[in-house]
C-alpha positions as CSV (number, residue, x, y, z in Angstrom):
1,M,102.0,59.3,58.6
2,E,103.5,62.3,60.1
3,N,100.5,62.7,62.5
4,Q,100.9,59.1,63.7
5,D,104.7,59.4,64.1
6,K,104.1,61.8,66.9
7,Y,103.9,58.6,69.1
8,I,107.4,57.4,68.4
9,G,109.5,58.0,71.5
10,Q,106.5,58.5,73.7
11,I,105.8,56.4,76.8
12,L,102.1,55.6,77.1
13,D,100.7,55.4,80.6
14,E,104.2,55.5,82.0
15,R,104.7,51.9,80.8
16,Y,104.8,51.3,77.0
17,E,107.7,53.0,75.1
18,I,106.9,53.4,71.4
19,L,109.9,52.4,69.3
20,E,108.9,52.2,65.6
21,L,106.1,51.9,63.1
22,I,105.5,48.3,62.0
23,G,102.1,48.4,60.3
24,E,99.0,50.4,59.3
25,G,95.3,49.5,58.9
26,G,92.1,51.3,58.0
27,M,91.3,52.3,61.6
28,S,94.6,52.0,63.4
29,V,98.4,52.2,63.3
30,V,100.7,49.5,64.8
31,Y,103.9,50.2,66.6
32,K,106.7,48.0,68.1
33,A,107.1,49.0,71.8
34,T,108.8,47.9,75.0
35,D,106.7,47.1,78.1
36,R,109.0,48.7,80.7
37,R,107.3,47.1,83.6
38,L,107.7,43.5,82.3
39,N,110.8,44.2,80.2
40,R,109.3,42.6,77.0
41,S,108.6,43.6,73.4
42,V,105.0,44.2,72.5
43,A,102.9,45.5,69.6
44,V,100.7,48.6,70.4
45,K,97.8,49.2,68.1
46,I,96.6,52.9,68.3
47,M,93.3,54.1,66.9
48,R,93.6,56.7,64.2
49,D,92.6,60.2,65.3
50,E,89.8,60.4,62.8
51,M,88.2,57.3,64.2
52,A,88.7,58.4,67.8
53,S,86.5,61.4,67.2
54,D,83.5,59.1,66.8
55,E,82.2,58.4,70.3
56,E,80.1,55.4,69.4
57,F,83.0,53.9,67.5
58,R,85.3,54.5,70.5
59,R,82.8,52.7,72.8
60,N,82.6,49.7,70.4
61,F,86.4,49.7,70.2
62,C,86.7,49.4,74.0
63,A,84.0,46.7,74.2
64,E,85.5,44.6,71.4
65,A,89.0,44.9,72.7
66,H,88.0,43.8,76.3
67,A,86.1,40.9,74.8
68,V,89.1,39.8,72.7
69,A,91.4,40.1,75.6
70,M,89.6,37.2,77.2
71,L,90.7,34.9,74.4
72,S,93.6,32.6,75.3
73,N,94.7,30.2,72.7
74,P,98.2,29.3,71.2
75,N,96.8,29.9,67.7
76,I,95.5,33.4,68.5
77,V,97.7,36.5,68.8
78,G,97.3,37.5,72.5
79,V,95.9,40.8,73.8
80,Y,97.7,41.9,76.9
81,D,96.2,45.3,77.8
82,V,93.5,47.8,76.7
83,S,93.7,51.5,77.4
84,H,91.2,54.3,76.7
85,S,91.3,58.0,77.7
86,D,90.3,61.4,76.3
87,D,93.4,61.6,74.2
88,I,94.1,58.0,72.9
89,E,92.7,54.6,72.5
90,Y,95.1,51.7,72.1
91,I,95.5,47.9,72.5
92,V,98.7,46.1,73.7
93,M,99.2,42.8,71.9
94,E,101.7,40.0,71.6
95,L,104.5,40.8,69.2
96,V,104.8,37.9,66.8
97,D,108.2,37.2,65.1
98,G,107.1,35.7,61.8
99,I,105.5,36.4,58.4
100,T,102.0,36.5,57.2
101,L,100.4,33.5,55.4
102,R,100.0,35.9,52.5
103,Q,103.8,36.4,52.3
104,Y,104.4,32.7,52.6
105,M,101.9,31.8,49.8
106,D,103.3,34.5,47.5
107,K,106.7,33.0,48.0
108,R,105.8,29.3,47.6
109,G,102.8,29.4,45.3
110,V,100.9,26.1,45.4
111,L,101.4,24.5,48.9
112,N,101.8,20.8,49.5
113,W,98.5,19.4,50.8
114,R,100.2,18.3,54.0
115,E,101.1,21.9,54.7
116,V,97.5,23.0,53.9
117,L,96.3,20.5,56.4
118,H,98.8,21.6,59.0
119,F,97.8,25.3,58.7
120,T,94.1,24.7,58.4
121,R,93.8,22.7,61.6
122,Q,95.5,25.4,63.6
123,I,93.3,28.2,62.1
124,A,90.2,26.1,62.8
125,R,91.2,25.6,66.4
126,A,91.6,29.4,66.8
127,L,88.1,29.9,65.3
128,S,86.7,27.2,67.6
129,H,88.1,28.9,70.7
130,A,86.8,32.3,69.6
131,H,83.3,31.1,68.4
132,E,82.7,29.2,71.7
133,R,83.2,32.6,73.4
134,G,80.8,34.4,71.1
135,I,83.5,36.3,69.1
136,I,83.3,36.2,65.3
137,H,86.4,37.3,63.2
138,R,84.5,38.5,60.1
139,D,87.7,38.9,58.0
140,I,89.7,35.7,57.8
141,K,92.3,36.1,55.1
142,P,96.0,35.2,54.6
143,Q,97.0,38.8,55.6
144,N,95.4,38.2,59.1
145,I,97.2,34.9,59.7
146,L,100.7,34.9,61.0
147,M,103.3,32.1,60.7
148,L,106.1,31.5,63.3
149,R,109.4,29.9,62.3
150,D,108.4,26.6,63.8
151,G,105.2,26.3,61.7
152,T,102.8,27.5,64.4
153,I,99.9,29.6,63.1
154,K,98.5,32.6,64.9
155,V,95.3,34.4,63.8
156,E,95.3,38.1,64.6
157,D,92.7,41.0,64.6
158,F,89.8,39.1,66.3
159,G,87.2,41.7,67.0
160,I,89.4,44.4,65.6
161,A,88.5,43.2,62.1
162,A,84.8,43.6,63.1
163,L,85.4,47.2,64.0
164,E,87.1,47.9,60.7
165,N,84.2,46.2,58.9
166,E,81.8,48.4,60.9
167,A,83.6,51.5,59.6
168,H,83.3,50.3,56.0
169,E,79.7,49.3,56.5
170,S,78.9,52.9,57.6
171,D,80.2,54.0,54.2
172,G,77.8,51.6,52.4
173,Q,80.6,49.1,51.5
174,A,80.4,45.3,51.8
175,I,82.1,44.1,54.9
176,G,85.1,41.7,54.8
177,S,87.8,41.3,52.2
178,I,86.0,40.7,48.9
179,H,88.0,37.7,47.7
180,Y,87.3,35.8,51.0
181,I,83.9,37.2,51.8
182,A,81.0,34.9,52.7
183,P,77.9,35.2,50.5
184,E,75.7,36.3,53.4
185,Q,78.2,39.1,54.2
186,A,78.2,40.2,50.5
187,R,74.4,40.5,50.7
188,G,74.7,42.7,53.8
189,E,73.4,40.1,56.2
190,L,74.7,39.7,59.7
191,P,77.6,37.2,59.7
192,D,78.0,34.4,62.2
193,A,80.6,31.7,62.9
194,R,79.8,29.9,59.6
195,S,80.9,33.1,57.8
196,D,84.4,32.7,59.2
197,L,84.4,29.0,58.0
198,Y,83.5,30.1,54.5
199,S,86.5,32.5,54.4
200,L,88.7,29.7,55.8
201,G,87.5,27.4,53.0
202,V,88.5,30.1,50.4
203,V,92.0,30.3,52.1
204,M,92.2,26.5,51.9
205,Y,91.3,26.7,48.1
206,E,94.0,29.3,47.5
207,M,96.7,27.3,49.4
208,L,95.9,24.1,47.4
209,T,95.7,25.7,44.0
210,G,97.8,28.9,44.2
211,Q,94.9,31.0,43.0
212,K,91.7,32.5,44.4
213,P,88.4,30.7,43.5
214,Y,86.7,33.9,42.1
215,E,88.1,36.8,40.2
216,G,86.5,39.7,38.4
217,E,86.8,43.2,37.0
218,T,84.9,44.8,39.9
219,I,84.1,44.2,43.5
220,G,80.5,43.6,42.7
221,E,81.3,41.0,40.1
222,I,83.4,39.0,42.6
223,A,80.7,39.3,45.2
224,V,78.1,37.9,42.8
225,K,80.4,34.9,42.0
226,H,80.7,34.2,45.7
227,M,76.9,34.0,45.9
228,N,76.2,32.1,42.6
229,A,79.3,30.6,40.9
230,Q,81.0,27.2,41.4
231,A,84.8,27.3,41.6
232,V,87.0,25.1,39.4
233,A,87.7,21.8,41.3
234,P,91.2,22.0,42.9
235,H,92.3,18.6,41.4
236,E,91.7,20.0,37.9
237,L,94.4,22.7,38.7
238,V,96.6,20.5,40.9
239,P,96.1,16.8,40.2
240,E,97.9,15.8,43.5
241,V,95.1,17.3,45.7
242,P,93.5,14.4,47.6
243,A,89.8,14.0,46.8
244,E,88.7,14.0,50.5
245,L,90.6,17.3,51.2
246,E,88.9,18.8,48.1
247,R,85.5,17.7,49.5
248,I,86.2,19.3,52.8
249,T,87.3,22.6,51.1
250,F,84.2,22.8,49.0
251,K,82.0,22.0,52.0
252,A,83.7,24.8,54.0
253,M,83.1,27.3,51.2
254,C,79.6,26.2,50.3
255,A,77.5,29.2,49.3
256,D,74.4,27.7,51.0
257,I,75.1,28.4,54.7
258,T,72.9,25.5,55.8
259,Q,75.1,23.0,53.8
260,R,78.3,24.5,55.1
261,Y,80.1,23.3,58.2
262,Q,78.0,24.5,61.1
263,S,80.9,24.8,63.5
264,A,84.7,24.9,63.5
265,N,84.7,21.7,65.6
266,E,82.7,19.9,62.9
267,L,85.4,21.0,60.3
268,L,88.1,19.8,62.7
269,E,86.4,16.3,63.0
270,D,86.6,15.9,59.2
271,L,90.2,17.1,59.1
272,D,91.2,14.7,61.9
273,A,89.4,11.8,60.2
274,F,91.3,12.6,57.0
275,V,94.6,12.5,58.9
276,Q,93.8,9.1,60.4
277,E,93.0,7.8,57.0
278,Q,96.3,9.0,55.5
279,L,98.2,7.4,58.4
280,K,96.5,4.0,57.8
281,K,97.5,4.2,54.1
282,S,101.1,4.9,55.1
283,E,101.4,2.0,57.6
284,P,103.9,-0.7,56.3
285,E,102.5,-4.2,55.7
286,K,103.4,-6.4,58.6
287,K,104.9,-9.8,57.8
288,P,104.0,-12.8,60.0
289,L,106.8,-14.0,62.3
290,E,108.3,-17.4,61.5
291,N,106.9,-20.1,63.9
292,P,109.9,-21.5,65.9
293,A,107.9,-24.6,66.6
294,V,108.2,-25.8,63.0
295,M,111.9,-25.1,62.5
296,P,114.1,-28.2,62.0
297,I,116.2,-29.4,64.9
298,R,119.7,-30.8,64.2
299,S,121.4,-33.5,66.4
300,V,125.1,-34.1,66.8
301,S,126.4,-37.7,67.1
302,E,129.1,-38.6,69.7
303,M,132.7,-38.4,68.4
304,N,135.2,-41.3,69.1
305,K,138.8,-40.7,70.0
306,E,140.3,-41.7,66.6
307,R,138.1,-39.3,64.8
308,F,139.0,-36.6,67.3
309,R,142.8,-37.1,66.6
310,L,142.2,-36.9,62.8
311,R,140.2,-33.8,63.1
312,H,142.8,-32.2,65.4
313,R,145.6,-32.8,62.9
314,R,143.4,-31.5,60.1
315,A,142.6,-28.4,62.1
316,R,146.3,-27.7,62.7
317,R,146.9,-27.8,58.9
318,V,143.9,-25.5,58.3
319,T,145.2,-23.1,60.9
320,F,148.6,-22.9,59.2
321,L,147.1,-22.3,55.8
322,M,144.6,-19.7,57.2
323,G,147.5,-17.9,58.8
324,T,149.5,-17.8,55.5
325,F,146.5,-16.6,53.6
326,G,145.7,-14.1,56.3
327,A,149.2,-12.5,56.0
328,L,148.8,-12.4,52.2
329,A,145.4,-10.7,52.6
330,L,146.8,-8.2,55.0
331,C,149.5,-7.3,52.6
332,L,147.0,-7.0,49.8
333,A,144.7,-4.8,51.9
334,L,147.7,-2.6,52.8
335,F,148.5,-2.2,49.2
336,V,144.9,-1.3,48.3
337,F,144.8,1.2,51.1
338,M,148.1,2.9,50.0
339,W,146.8,2.9,46.4
340,D,143.6,4.6,47.3
341,F,145.1,7.3,49.5
342,W,148.6,7.8,48.0
343,L,149.8,5.6,45.1
344,A,146.7,6.3,43.0
345,E,147.3,10.0,43.1
346,V,151.0,9.4,42.2
347,F,150.4,7.1,39.2
348,T,146.9,8.3,38.1
349,P,146.1,11.9,36.9
350,A,143.5,13.3,39.2
351,E,140.1,14.2,37.7
352,R,138.2,16.8,39.7
353,I,134.7,18.4,39.6
354,T,133.1,21.4,41.2
355,L,130.3,20.2,43.6
356,P,126.9,21.5,42.5
357,N,124.3,23.1,44.8
358,F,121.6,20.5,45.8
359,C,119.9,22.7,48.4
360,G,116.3,23.4,47.7
361,K,116.0,20.5,45.2
362,D,113.8,17.5,45.7
363,Y,115.8,14.6,47.2
364,Q,114.2,11.9,45.1
365,R,114.8,13.7,41.9
366,V,118.4,14.2,42.8
367,V,119.1,10.6,43.6
368,D,117.2,9.4,40.5
369,N,119.2,11.6,38.2
370,A,121.4,9.3,36.1
371,E,124.2,11.8,35.7
372,Y,124.3,12.4,39.5
373,A,124.2,8.6,40.2
374,S,127.4,8.1,38.2
375,L,129.3,10.7,40.1
376,Y,128.0,10.9,43.7
377,S,127.3,8.6,46.6
378,F,124.6,10.2,48.7
379,D,124.0,9.8,52.5
380,V,120.8,11.3,53.9
381,V,120.0,12.8,57.3
382,Y,116.3,13.6,57.9
383,V,115.5,16.8,59.6
384,I,112.0,17.8,61.0
385,D,111.2,21.1,59.3
386,T,107.4,22.0,59.1
387,E,108.2,25.1,57.0
388,T,109.7,23.1,54.2
389,E,107.9,20.6,52.0
390,S,108.7,17.0,52.7
391,G,111.7,15.7,50.7
392,T,113.3,19.1,50.1
393,I,117.1,19.2,50.6
394,L,118.0,21.7,53.3
395,S,121.8,21.6,53.4
396,Q,124.7,19.5,52.1
397,D,128.2,18.5,53.2
398,P,130.7,19.3,51.6
399,D,129.3,22.7,50.7
400,P,128.5,23.6,47.0
401,G,131.3,25.0,45.0
402,R,134.0,22.8,46.5
403,S,136.5,21.2,44.1
404,M,136.3,17.4,44.6
405,M,138.3,14.5,43.1
406,I,136.2,11.9,41.3
407,T,136.7,8.4,42.8
408,P,135.4,5.0,41.5
409,E,133.1,4.8,44.6
410,G,131.7,8.3,43.8
411,I,132.0,11.5,45.6
412,K,130.4,11.1,49.1
413,V,127.9,13.9,49.8
414,E,125.7,14.1,53.0
415,L,122.3,15.6,52.4
416,S,120.0,17.0,55.1
417,V,116.4,16.4,53.9
418,S,113.2,17.8,55.3
419,T,110.6,15.3,56.7
420,G,107.9,18.0,56.5
421,M,105.3,17.2,59.1
422,V,105.9,14.4,61.5
423,F,103.0,12.6,63.1
424,T,103.2,11.6,66.8
425,E,100.8,9.6,69.0
426,V,99.2,11.7,71.8
427,P,100.3,10.3,75.1
428,D,97.8,9.3,77.8
429,V,97.9,11.9,80.5
430,V,94.4,11.6,82.0
431,N,94.3,11.5,85.8
432,L,97.9,12.9,86.0
433,D,98.8,16.2,87.7
434,Y,98.5,18.9,85.0
435,R,102.2,19.9,85.5
436,E,103.4,16.4,84.8
437,A,100.9,16.1,81.9
438,K,102.1,19.3,80.3
439,T,105.8,18.1,80.5
440,R,104.9,14.8,78.9
441,L,103.0,16.4,76.1
442,Q,105.7,19.0,75.4
443,Q,108.4,16.2,75.4
444,A,106.3,14.5,72.7
445,G,106.5,17.7,70.6
446,F,103.1,19.2,71.2
447,I,101.9,22.7,72.2
448,V,99.7,22.5,75.4
449,D,96.6,24.7,75.9
450,I,95.2,24.2,79.4
451,E,91.5,24.9,80.2
452,N,89.8,24.5,83.6
453,E,86.6,22.8,84.5
454,T,84.8,21.9,87.8
455,S,84.6,18.2,88.6
456,G,83.2,16.3,91.6
457,S,85.0,13.1,90.5
458,V,88.5,14.2,89.5
459,T,90.9,15.6,92.0
460,K,91.8,19.3,91.8
461,D,94.7,20.0,89.4
462,Y,94.4,16.6,87.7
463,V,93.6,16.1,84.0
464,I,90.0,15.2,83.2
465,R,90.5,14.7,79.4
466,T,92.5,15.8,76.4
467,S,91.5,16.8,72.9
468,P,92.6,15.0,70.8
469,S,92.5,12.0,73.1
470,A,95.3,9.6,73.9
471,G,96.4,7.4,71.0
472,E,95.4,9.8,68.2
473,Q,98.1,10.8,65.7
474,M,98.9,14.5,65.4
475,S,101.5,16.4,63.5
476,S,104.5,17.7,65.5
477,G,103.9,21.2,66.8
478,S,100.1,20.7,67.0
479,T,98.1,21.9,70.0
480,V,96.7,19.4,72.5
481,Y,93.9,20.9,74.7
482,V,94.1,19.7,78.3
483,T,91.0,20.0,80.6
484,V,92.1,20.3,84.2
485,S,89.9,19.8,87.3
486,T,89.3,22.8,89.6
487,G,87.5,20.5,92.1
488,P,83.8,20.4,92.9
489,Q,81.8,23.4,91.8
490,T,81.2,26.0,94.5
491,S,77.6,27.2,94.9
492,Y,76.6,30.5,96.3
493,V,73.4,31.7,98.1
494,R,72.0,35.0,99.0
495,M,72.5,36.1,102.6
496,P,69.1,36.8,104.2
497,N,68.5,39.7,106.6
498,V,67.9,38.3,110.1
499,I,68.3,41.5,112.2
500,G,65.2,42.1,114.3
501,L,64.3,38.4,114.5
502,S,64.5,36.3,117.5
503,E,67.6,34.1,117.8
504,E,65.5,30.9,117.1
505,A,63.8,32.5,114.1
506,A,67.1,33.8,112.7
507,I,68.8,30.3,113.0
508,S,65.8,28.7,111.2
509,K,66.0,31.3,108.4
510,L,69.7,30.8,107.9
511,E,69.3,27.0,107.6
512,N,66.4,27.4,105.1
513,A,68.7,29.6,103.0
514,G,71.4,26.9,102.9
515,L,73.7,28.4,105.5
516,S,75.1,27.1,108.8
517,Y,74.6,28.7,112.2
518,G,78.1,29.3,113.8
519,G,77.1,30.7,117.2
520,S,75.8,33.8,119.0
521,D,77.5,36.7,120.8
522,W,75.2,38.2,123.4
523,T,75.7,41.8,124.3
524,T,73.8,44.5,126.2
525,S,71.5,46.6,124.1
526,D,68.3,48.8,124.3
527,V,66.6,46.2,122.1
528,D,64.5,43.5,123.8
529,A,66.5,40.5,125.0
530,G,66.8,37.6,122.5
531,T,66.6,39.9,119.5
532,V,69.3,39.6,116.7
533,I,71.1,42.9,116.4
534,G,73.9,41.9,114.1
535,Q,75.1,39.2,111.5
536,S,78.6,38.3,110.4
537,A,77.7,38.6,106.6
538,E,76.0,41.6,105.1
539,A,72.4,41.0,104.1
540,F,71.6,40.3,100.4
541,T,75.2,39.6,99.4
542,E,76.2,36.3,97.6
543,I,78.2,34.0,99.9
544,E,79.4,30.4,99.7
545,E,76.7,27.8,100.4
546,H,76.9,26.2,103.9
547,A,79.1,29.0,105.2
548,K,79.0,29.5,108.9
549,I,77.1,32.7,110.0
550,Y,77.6,34.2,113.5
551,L,74.9,36.3,115.2
552,K,75.0,39.2,117.6
553,V,72.0,38.9,120.0
554,S,70.8,41.5,122.5
555,S,70.8,40.5,126.2
556,G,68.6,43.5,127.0
557,P,69.4,46.9,128.6
558,M,72.2,47.0,131.3
559,V,70.6,46.9,134.7
């Protein structure tokens, strides 16, 4: 610790000012720092001195760090910078203000299946993004998953986990964290993308049940269970676990790698299908509208003059009586009002009660409580809060502990209740400018991740497609991936060497190579007249197809 604290107060590369120690790992130490150039807080992960002495490990560290720096996804902790020198190796990363999923699970115990779904989809998207770029995490576990205050998930230590595993592997230890390790990893085989999905399945199991699927006295015993045992079904531990989500969890953590999900996208498809099924179940039954064509029509007969006079006199009498009764009603209402707000307190001894604390309790249980029902009148305000289980009371007005007078109508208390996850329809932004599309999606409550793709049919900077597509239901705070056109693909060709050829032969060679002839500049030279002595692009370099090439041609010696 003292050896590592030598960095506190230092400024690395005249840019990163090390402020305080915030974490330690097997191969590195993490500090909070200030990027003085961009004036922002960052996390700096510095390789331990004993690791830095291994040249091969240093090379792998740099290679992995540069690869991970190419990842750009809202659900992955970003890597900003990588530095390596004779004295120090370090990585500059996004500083995340949140807690680990491990801390959240330890605090909450069994998670609501909706929360499990919300977290799992984000982790799977992070894995999909990394796997498509050839990067395997190798150590997915709750300790490597961070939670922001708004419920966003960020996976950290991509590639870095692989290096830590490499250090353990050199000591003859099984790679990965033993409680989340894939069977093939436990056997010492090379892990692939499906190994990360197994670990995610174990994390899902633990979130749903509050316990790990396999325990044992030794590391070896746990590893053997990963390879051969069958975990207790989640619904046997928590009856509320939906059968389909249990099936998805067991498929993700299947010991047989060929029966497991073969990609993160395949897992996401099943999770999204499950969401759609739940939404269909929750849709209210629609009642048919009453047909106005079959409603009865009433007619009014013409009124003669005598009947009109009779009705007019009757109306005057009714008006007089109504005015009299109205005055009496007003007096009575005034008396009731005065009784409620003044006379009752004068003539009736006040009975008071101390308001209990409803915060943190389940709203339905509170309103169904017979004792509460006789004393309180509850109003509810629903609040979107992805960190809190649906139906949990977040706050109350008046505050708990207040002395309140009991009234016949009950003590009025306003409760703010969490909605949990809120599902929103993805808006249609295809063929819109990506800036307008991003605004619309963000206004709908989604995180936007933009990816570029060449297209000959969609205008540059316009949206080609979104994933999920328009009309699909997603939880608030989910990520929508937007593919934006960069215009037609640019092709490149190799510039031929035409120096020494005749002008005609040079033009023919340029056209055969997919280039355009732009013109010739004739100049005196000791070379025979008509011979090419220069070209506007250097030979054997890659240049854009159909680019114009200009030639310098000899006009012969000066006479």
